[in-house]
N, C-alpha and C positions, 0 to 999 in steps of 0.2 A: 684179609687183603687190604681193606680200606684203612686199617690201622697202620699200614706200612707207608701211607702217603707222606705223613709228617716226617718220619725218619729219613725217607728218601730225599725229600726236599732239603732237609737240614744237611744231610750228607753232601748234596750238591753244592750248597753254600760253603761248606767247610773246605771242600776240595778246590773250588775255584772262587775264592773270595773276591779277587779284583774283577773278574768277569761278572760276577753276580752284582757287585756294587755298580759297575758301569752300566749293566743292562737295566737295573732298577733306576739309575739316574736318568737314562734316556726315556724310560717310561714316565718318570716324574716330569721331565721337561715337556714331553708331548701332552701330558695331562694338564700341566699348567697353561699351556697355550690354548687348549680346548676350554678350560675353565674361564680364562680371561675373555675369550671370544664369545662364549655362550652365556656368560653370567647375566642373570635376570632375576628380579625378585618382585613379588607383589605383596603389598601391605593390605590388600582388600580382604576384610574378614569374610565377605560373602564368598570368596574363592575357596574357603575352607570346606564348603559343603558342595556335594555333587549337584550340578544344574538339572539333573534328571529326576530329583525327588519332587513330589507334587507341589509343595509350597514354593519351591524355586521356579517351577514352571509357571505358577500363577504370578510370581514376581516378574518373570521375564515377559509374560503377556502384558502386564501393566506398563513395563518400560517400553515395549514395542509400540503400544498404543499411544503413549505419551512420552516420547523420547526427550522432550524439552525439560522434563523433571529429573532426568538422570545426570550424573556427574555434576551435582549442584555445588555451588559455593554461596553461602548465605552471608551477606554483610549486614551486621546489626549496627544501627546508628542510634545511640542513646544521647539525648540532649538534656541539659539542665532545665530547659523549658520546651514546651511543644513547638515553639517557633524555631528554636535551634535544631531540634530533631528533624523537622520538616525541611528546613533550609539546607541542613547538612546532607540529608539523603538526596534531595533534589540536585544539589550541586555535584555530589559524588557520582550519581547515576549519569548526569550529563557529561562529566569528565571521562567516565569509563566507556560510554557507548561508542565513541569514535575509535577506540583502541582495538581494532580488529586483529592485531597481532596476538593479543592476550585473551580476548573475550569474543565468543560466538554470539552471546545473547546477554543483554543487560535489561532488567525489568524491575519495576517497583510494584510488588504484589499488593501492597496496602496504601499506595499513594499515586501521584500523577494527576493529570487534568480530570480524568473521569471521576475518581473518588473525591477530588477537591470540589467538583461541581455537584455530584450526586450524593455526596457523603451524608448529608442531613437526612435523606430519605431512608437510610438504613437504621435510623433510630426509631424509637416508639413514637406514637402521637404526642405523648406527654413530653418526651425529650425534644421533639421538633418545636412544640409550642414554647418550651422553656428557652431553647436556643434563640428562636426568633424574637421572643419577648425581651431577652437580654440585649439583643442587638438594637431593638427599638428603644429600650430604656437608655441605652448608651448613645442615642443619636446626638444629644448636645455635645458629647465628647468626640464622636466620630467625624462630624462635619468639620470642625477646625483642624483636626488631625489630618484628614484627607486633603484639605486645602493647603496645609503647610506641614508636610511630614518632616519636621526638624525639631530640635530642642526649643526653638522659638515657638513652633506650632504647639508643642506639648504645654508650654507655659500659657499660650493663648487659650487652649482648651480648658486648662485649669482656671484661667481667669473667667471664662464663660460660666463655669460652674460656680465660681465665687460671686458672680453677678446675681445668680439665683439665691445664694445664701444671703447676700446683703439686702435683696428685695424681700426676703422672708418667704420665698416660694420653695426653697430647698433647705432642709435642716443640715447643719454642718456635719453631723455624724453620717450623713448619707454619702459623703465623699471621703470618709475616713480611710477606707481601704485603698483608694488610689494614692492618697497622701502618704500613707504608711509604706506602700510599695515603692513610691518614688524616693522617699527618704532612705529606705534601706539601700536602694541601688546607688544613690548619690554618695551616701556615707561610705559604702564599701569601695566605691571608685576612688574617693578622696583618700581612703586609708591604704590604697594600693592592693586591695584584695579583689579577687574575681567577683564580678557583679553581673547578674543575669536577670533581665526583666521580662515578664510574660504578660502581654496584653490579652492573650486569649484566656488565661487564668483569671485575669482581673475582670474581664467582661462576663465570664461564665458565673462569677459569684460563687455561691455555695452549692450550686447544682452539679454534683459529681458526674451525673450522666452526661452533662454537656461538656465536660472537660476533655480537651484534646489529648491524645496519647503523647508521651515523651519518648516513645520508641518507634522507629521506622525501620523498614527492611528494604534491602536491595538484593534481588536474586540474580546471580551471575552464573552463566555456563562458560567456564573457562576453556581456552585452547590448551589441551594437555600435551605435554612432551612425554610420550610413552617410552622414549629412550632414556629418560632420567629416572633415578630411584625415587624422586619426589616429583611426580608429573605436574602437579599444580603449583610448584614453588614459584615459578616466574609470574604466574597470574596473581598469586597472593602478594608477591612483592610489588606488583603494579598497583594493586588496591591500596596497599599501605603507603606507597609513594604518592599516590593521588591524594590520600587523606592528609598527608603531611603538607603537600603543596597547597591544599585548600584550607590549611590551619584548622582541621577538624581534630582537636585534641582537648585534653582536660583544661588547659589554660584558657581555652575559648569556649568552654562549656559543652563540649561534645566528645563522645567516646565511640570509636569505630572498632568493631571486633569481627573476626571471621570464624565461621563454623560451617558445618555441612559435610557432605560425603568426601569431597576432595581435600579440604584442609585437615580433616580428621585423619585421613589416610596418610597425608604427608607428615603430619605431626607424629603419627605412629612410628614411622621409620626414623624420624629425627630422635624420638625418645629411645628407640633401640640403639641408635648410634651414640647417645649422649655420653655414657661413661663406659663404652665398650673397651676402651683402652685400659681403664682401671680394672675392669672385670677380667680381661685377658691377662693382664700382669699378675693379678692375684691368682688366677688359675695356673699360670706358668710357675710362679714362685712356689706355690703349695705343691704342685706336681713334682718339681725338681727336688724339693725337700723330702717328699714321701718316697720317691724313687731312691734317694740317697740312703735313707734309713732301711729300705727294703734290700738293697744290694751292697751297700757300703763300698761302692766303687764308682768313681766319677766316669770311668770308661764305659761301664755298663749303663750308667744313666745316659751318657751321650749316645750310645748305640740304640737304646730304647727310644729316646726322643727323636733321633734321626729317622728311625723306622716309622714312628707315629707321624712325623711331619710329611714324609714321602707318601704314606698311606692316606693322610688327610687330603693332600693335593689330588691324588688319584681318585679318591672317593668323591671329591667335589666334582671332578670332571665326569665321572661315571654317573653320578646323581643327576647332573644337569642334562646329560644326554638322555637319561632314562625318563625324567619327568618334565624337562623343558625349562622350569624356573622354580625358584624357592618360594616358600610362603612363610607366614609368621610362625608356623609350627615346624615345618620341615627344616628351617634354618637351625633348629636345635640339634641337627645331626652332628654339628661340630663338637659340642661337649660330649654328645653321646659316643661319637667315634673315639675321641680322646679317652673318655672314661672307660669304655668297654674294650677298645683296642689295646690299651695299655695292660690289660689283664693278661693277654697272651704273652707279652714280653716279660712281665713280672714272673709269671709261672715258669717260663723257660730259664730266666736268669737266676731265680732263686734255686731252682733244682740244679742248674749248672754250678752254682756256688757250693751246693751240698755235695756234689760229686767231686768238685775240686778240693773241698775240705777233707774228703775221704782219701785223697791222694792222686786222683786222676789228672792227666795233662789236659790243657784246654780243649783240644779236638775230641778226644774220647769223652770228656766230661759233657760236652754239648751233645754228642751223639747219644750218650746214655740218657741225658735229660729228654731228648726227643723220643727215645724208645719208651721211657716211662710215661710221658705225657701225650704221646701221639693220639691215642684213642680218646682220652678225656678232652683234649683241645678240639678235635674234630667234632665230638659230640656236643660240646658247649657251643661252638660256633654255629652248628646246625640248629640247635635249640633256639638260640637267639634269633637266627635268621627266620625260622618258622614263626617265632613269637611276633616279630615285626611284620612278617609277610601276611599274617592272618588278617591284617587290616585292609589288604588290597581289595577284596570284594565288597567292602563297606562303602556307605555313602559319605563318610567323613574323609573327604579328599585330603584335608590338611595332614592328618596323621597317616593316611594311607601312603601319601607321597613320602612322608618321613620314614614310614616302614620300608618302603622300597630303597631309599637312600641308605638308611641305617643297616638294613639287611645286607645289601650289597657291600656296605662298608665293612661288615664283619668278615665277609669273604676276602675283601682286600686286606684287612688287618691281619687275618690269619696267614694269607699268602706271603706278605712281607715279613711277618714275624718268624716264619720258618725258612725264609730265604735270605733276605737282606740282613736281618738281625744276627743270625749266626755268622754271616760273612763279616759284618762289622766287628763282632766279638773276636773273630780270628785275626783281623787286622789290628785290633787294639786289645790284645789279651790282658785281662786284669790280673793282679796278684792273687795268690791263693788266700782264701779267707783265713784270718788269724784264729778264729774260734768256730765252734759249731754253729750251723746256720739256723737250726730250729730254736724253739723256746723251751730249753731244758727246765727252766724255772716253773713251767706250767705242768710238770709231772704230777704234783699234788692235785691240780684241778682235774686232770685226766682220771686219777684214782677216785676223786670225789664224785665225778659224773658217773663212774662205774658203780660206786657203792650206793649213791642216792639217785640212781636212774629213775626209779618210780616217782620219787618226789618231784624231780625236775619235770618229768612228763606231765604229772598232775598240775603243776604250777602253770605250765604252758597251756594245758587244756582249760584251766580256769580263766586264763587271760584271753584265750580265744572265745570262750563263752561270753565273757564280759564285752569283748569287742563286737560280737554278733548282736548282743543285747542293745548296743549303742547305734546299730545301723539305722534304725528309724530316724535318728537325729542327724544323719549325714546330710549336709546341705549342698545342693548343686546350684551355683549362681549362674543362671542361664543368660545373663545380660552381658554380651560381648563388650559393651562400653565400659564395664568395670575392669576390663583388662588393660585399659588405657590409663595414662597418667592424668589423674584428676586435676593436677596443678597446671597442666599445659593450657595455653590460651584458648584453643578451639574447644577443648573439653569444658573449660570453665564457662565459656560462652554458651555451649550446648546445655550445661546444667542449669544455667540461668534461664535459658529459653524454656526448659521443661517445667519450670516453676510458673511460667506465664500461661494461664489457662487458655488464652486466645491464640497462643502460638506454640503450644507443646508439640514436639515431634512424635509423641506417643499416640499417634492416630492410625487408624486402619483404612486403607484404600480398598474400595470394592469396585470390581469391574462388571458392569451390566451390559447385556447384549444390545440394548436400545432404550429409547425413552420410556416405553411401556414397562419394561422390566425394571428400569431405574426408578420409576415412580413407585412401583409396588414394593421394591426392596427398601426404598427410603421410608415408606410408611411402616413396614415391619421392623426395621432397625430402630426407628425413632421410638417405637413402643417398648423397647427393651429397657429394663430398669438400670442396666449397666451403661447405657448410652446417654450422654448429655446432649448431643446434637448431631445431626446428619447434614453435611454440606454438599450441595450439588449445584449445577448451573442455575437451577431455579432459585437458589438461595440469593443470587445476585439480582433478582427481580424483586424490589421492595414491596412489602404489603401496604395496604391502605394509602396508596399513592394520591388519590384525589384530595383527601383531607390534608395530607402533609403538603402537597403542592399548593393548596389554597393558602395555608398559613405562610408558606415561603413567598408566594406571590404578593400577599398583603405586605409583608415586611419589605420586599423588594420595591414595592410602590412607594412606601413611606421613606425608604432609605436611599432611593436612587440618587437624588441630588446631593445628599450628604456624602455618600461614598464615591460619587463620580462628579465632583464639582467642575464647573465650566473653566474656572481659572485655578491654577496651582501656583502658589508663590514660589519664586526662585529661591534657591538655598541662601540662607542668611550668611553674612560675614561673622567673624568671631565677635566683633564689637557689638553687633546687633544681638547676638545670642546672649552675651554678658549683660547687656542692658535689659533684655526681656526677663532674664533670671532675677535681676535685682528688683524690677518693678513688681513681679509676682511675689517676691519675698516680702516687700512692703505691704502689699495687700493682705497677705497671710498674717502678718503681725498685727495688722489692724483688726482682723476678725478674731484671731486666736486670743488665748489668755486663760487664766484660771476660771473665769466665768463660763467658759465653753466646755468645761469638763474634760473628758478624755479626748474628744474631738478637737477642742481648743488647744490642748497640749500637743496634739498631732500636727496642728497647723503651725504652731511655733517651731516644732522640730523640723518641719519641712522648710520653713522660712530660713532657719539657721543653715540648713544644708544648701539651699539655693544661694544664699549670700556667700557661703564659703566657695561654692563652685564658681560663682561670678567673679570672685577675687582670685581664683586659682589661675595658673598658667593656661594658655590655650590648649596645650596637649591634654590637660586633664578634662577640659570640656569636650574634646574630641573623643576621649575614652567614654565619657558619660553618654555622648551621642551614639557611639557604637553599641552600648549596652541597651539604650532605650529606643533609639530611632530605627535601627536595623530590624528588630522584631516587629516594629510598628508596620513596616512595609510588608512583611510576611502576613501579618494579621489582616491588613486591609485587602491584600490580594485574595486571601482565602475567603474573606467575607463577601467580596464581590462575586467570586466564583460560586460560593454556596447559594447565593440568591439567584443564580441562573439555572437552578435545577429544572430538569425537564422530565417527562415521563420516561421510564426505563422499561424496556421489554427485552425479550431474548434477542430480537433482531437488532436492537440498538446497543447491545453490549459490545465493548471493544473486542476485536477478533482474538487478541492475545488472551483475554479472559475466557472466551468461549472455547478456545483450543485447549485450555488446561482441563476442561471438563467434558468435552465432546471430541472424540477422535474422528478423523476423516471418514472412517467406515461406519460411523454412527454409534459406536460403543460409548458408553457413559462411565464416567468416574464419579464415585461417591466417596466422601471423606467422613469417617465416623470418629467422633471425639468421645473419650471416656468420661464417665461420671466418677468423681472422687479424686483421690491423690494419684496423679499420673506417674509419680515416681515410685509408687508402692508396687512391688512385684506381684503381690496377691491380687491387688485391684486390677492390674493389667492382665493377669492370668484369667481372672473371671471375665473381664471385658473381651478378651480374644475368644474364649470359649463360647460366650453368648453370641458374638457376631458369627462365629463359625456354624452355629445351629441354623442360621438364616441362609447363608450361602457359603460355598467353598471357595469362591473366586475372590480371595482376600490376600492382601499383601500389606507391607508397612513394617515399621520397627517392632511393634508388639508381636506380630506374626512371626517375623524373622527370628527374634530372640527365643521365643518359646518353641517354635517348630524346630529350630536348630538344636535346642536342648534335647528334644525328643529324638532327633536324628543322631546326635552324638551318643546319647544313652543307648540307643538301639545298636549303634555301631560297636560300642564297647562290649555289649552283651554278645553280639554276633561274633566279633573278633575273639573275645575271651573263650567262647566255646570252641571255635575253630582252632585257636592256638593250643588250648588244653588237649583237644583230641589229637592234633598233629604231633605235638611234643610227646604225648603219652605213647602214641604209636612208634615214634622214633626211639624213645627210650626202651620200649618193649622189644623192638627189633634188634637193638644192640645188647641190652641186658638179659633178655630172654627170661625175665623173672618179674612177675606182677608185684611181688613184695618190694623188690628193689626199686621198681618204678614208683611205687607209693612212697618209699623212703625219700626219693628225690623230689617228688611234687608236694608232699605234705608240708614241709617247712615253707615252701613258696606260698601256698594257700594261707598258712598261718601268718606270715609276714604281711600279706595283703590285708587280712582282717585287722591285724594290730595297727597297721598304718591308718586304716579308716577309723578305728576307734580313737587313735591319737588325734586325728583331725577334729573329731567331735569334741574332745576334751579341751583342745586349745582354741576352738572356735574358728578353725580354718575351713572355709568352704571350698568345694571342688569347682573348677571352671574349665572352660575349653582348653586352656593352656596346661594347667598343672595335672590334669587327668592323664597326661602322657606318662606320669610316673608309674602307672600300673602296668602297662605293657612292658615298660623298661624293667620294672621290678620283677616281672615274670621272667624276662630274659636273663637278668643278672642272677636272680635266685636259682634258676635252673642250672646256670653255669657253675656257680659256687658249689651247689650241692652235688652236682655230677662229679666234681673233683673228689669230694669226700667219699661218695658212694663207690666210685671206682677204686680209690685207695683202700677202703674197707673191704671191698670185694677181693682185692689182691692180698688181703691178710694184714694190712698195716695196723699196728696198735699204737696207742698213745697219740691220737690224732692231733691234740692241741699242742704237743711238744714237737711235732714233726715240721719239716721244712714246708710242707703243704699248708699248714696253718699260717705260717709266716707269709707265704705267698698270697693266700686268701685275704689275710688281714690287711696287708699293704696294698693289695689290689683294690680292696674295698675302700681304703683310705684315699688311694689315687683317684678312684672313680668318684668318691665323695668330694674331693677337692675340685674336680672338674665340674660336677653338678652344683656343688655348693656355691661356687663362684657366681652362678646365675642369680643367687639370692641377692647379690650386690647390685644387680641391674636396676637402672632407673625406670625400666618398663615394668609396671605392676604384674602383668601376666607372666613375663619371664621370671620375675622375682618370686612369684608364688610357685612357679614350676620348680625353681631351685630349692625352695623351702620344702615342698612335698617330696622331692627327690632325696633330700638329705634325711628326712624322717623315714622314708621307706628304706633307704640304704642302711640306716642304723638298725632297723628291725631285721633286715635281711642278714646283716652281720651277726646280730645276736642269735638269730635262728641257725645260722651256719656254724657258729663256734660253740653254741651251748645246746640248742635243741637237737641239731642233727647228730652230734656224737652220742647224746643220750638216747636218741631214737634208734640209732644203729646198734648200739651195744657192742659186746665183744665180737670179733670176726667169727665167721662161721667155721666150723671144724673142717679140716682138710685144706685150709688156706695156710700159706706159709707167712709167718710174721716177718716184717721187714723193719 
């Protein structure tokens, strides 16, 4: 009775073709309106996993306690010098903060007044002593600079140091470093090249511990436009526009980059869009070519493509109604629908051509094709539907939603293939084929498979054994970041950040119930060999403060008048600056010379540079002042603030810092940093496992990536078992023969193992995106093998030379072109999906055209050959 559904639908389309086309057109128009009105897509990889699994609940608990850390945009400001980085970050944060249209929150997690004032206290005693000693030693330089922060003042400070050299109190080589630094900067300015001078590096000397960082961060919480496909695009554009307006660019010694949750998600969708037109064009061209070779009729190609287009529109609408919005995996329903849906059209049209070649008129030919293929088409569609639907109860939401859309799509594809397609064929009847539809040339291959059946089966058995032996080397890349385009700006910035041990995002956040539990967890976590450091609110209360504050107070007492002079000279005119440069050049020449050794040569070099600058146009002196004097103001301001350090306690910490570590309900956040290479998967795996032994209340990138891998692996095992059971029951219910069920499923299992073995041999890891190939492989494989088993069951001989083999071959090629086009995508995850799908499809085709006929052997007695 069920087998009569397809013939009945086809008959209706044949009898009333215009009514059928009109009705299908109305349905398509309604579906298009629904699809446009409801279209939504998320690029959030976190949305691919159910929020109800344990690690997602822990993640949600952390986000609830500390919402200011969610939806983050991190602005990285790198400077050619510490002064440029600090000045750039400070000016950028100040420019963004008033922009409430784009930003809810703008903060400097590693800068601002608090860290500028108390920053020295976070160093060791030795580092504090070295920093204060360097400032005291530079007092003869700092006083004149603070009193006259200009090029004139710089030459005056240099003249003060030369006084000491002339008096014999200071050796010339003691000022060799500042002379060399000034020479470099002036020479580069005169040559028209970028010149950047750092007073902080100059005063720090060789003490690396005292050197200021050349990277600063600005943490932004943007206002997101959830109605846009890239919700943070406007905020990102605002950051970039502000940077341009402030001249924070390479020409001015600064680089501004964006990364974080929001820019990465926006970039993900932009990458998906990047060459979607080329991918679609390649898919369409290859599909049309394949359909032409399958049917040899432009009218049949047009009928199939029209049916697919209408079915795709309806499937999109049905899918959006069913799941609400698309995700990074469920969007793959488009090539899936095209690749799988075209199979039904090819099967019907190839069989239609075979009936036409035998002499039947168009209407009877289509009716006979429906009679012959009714049961196999229904069974194939049902098997694919169950294969995809098996993911519905799993926690892998991404592929579960894909399963829903693709499964419903198979119902839609079959429905239009047995109604709209026959109607279109009747309205555009093609000419009768000029020759036999099957592959008569493959008759020798049929006979060879019959004679060498045992050898073929043994060959495939050995191939399967080899593939099983390779299974331990199958690699699953659990890092979702590897699915993104590594060349994209936000990803490049993130990769750079992960190489920075002080700022790596590969940290684990731990949520403690309160201060007592937080302190206990901190001690236990810090004792783990896999942990480099545990950061909590207490980490912001410096140790050994009395000794450090004493050293800072002594330096402040000695340097107060030098850094804060009573009188500051007014800015000099250009003539005064030129005269000061020339005077200092004459003094350097008098002191320098061969007798002074390397320091003497350095003095002559600087004298030459100062003379050239004094003789240069005023604009050149203005450029030199910008390179030397602007960072001077930054350095002086930071030195003044650093010497105002005061005792730091929990109570005196800024509220924004305290809120990042203590929630209003008293819960505490701990940040655990890994020991070793934070980019190495094995290191991060051990790190996460070690932290999990101490507490389950963990979240963060290492937790999400590895727990997601476990969730995905479990989902595929669960769905695989469900699909295998459901499809086996379906096949048994229809075929009523366990042996024939085995004949249908054995090649599918073989092709899966062969695909996995090939992945090992070519070094292709599995990931969250390309693992979709396996449920798809199961669905396609079952469909193809059902056609052969049903034909064999009906007594068909010479399977390879039959019209069925032609239909299966070109159906596989059409499916392959749809999936293979994904390989051209600029998105690495989508490209790897296309690659695995092509490999799996190739093995499916080999198993269908070689292994399946050999496995089936001659038809059973009592069947009528056709």
